[in-house]
Steps between C-alpha positions, in 0.01 A plus 500: 500500500634845419380862492461753226499813719435742207192302384389435861485123422622164611598207273442159663673208342485288809223263396256356759730392770285491810349281775161482328170691486372400839816620669489822305138559611584429858798750482282767353232446763755549770641824344286644236661795314303823483467504124317338204632149508527276189598138522662335203400131454651247273509118441707310756818358347411142602158507327458382146367748250187284443424538889576880507134623520432322837828629633426859404146464655646373832758781502240763421273383785790496736598868431143632439435653842836688506521625146344817364575364151655183361743486211478168311859429376531276199833645394769403755798366300618301809193279521514211259236519217315780668484698178290228350215648690517799264354295226165643427281204598707431812502861608129534441428182715727625780348851511147375484560260783658765709213748434244227598698443827528877557130544465422203717727536794301753683205657305444744790845644456596681173700271274875558481645679197728289295770567241707264287875514461591384139852457356616766270616240247217265426645354182339174410221527753227631284 
């Protein structure tokens, strides 16, 4: 990770190294920052690409209560085959599944905003 002070930006090339979504949610609950908080979710390294949707849904549910919005990452170059999820049919299935879960978790609470992180080079994925 490094800073671009002139652009007031950070560039993160660290991947998804962490202790998991549940641990993240617990950490945030203990010490919630006073800001709009987005949580970036991605497929676990150990999960096959064909099993990615249930993995995203589980992660989404784990961070739902602590995130103001959720970034759905399908572009991390450090996660094997993750960019396969950028293929139109796979991406549509993933995002539709997440929106269904988003609407169904707690109808009384406003659904979380979501955004999607795509790779800048999508050659061969159309």
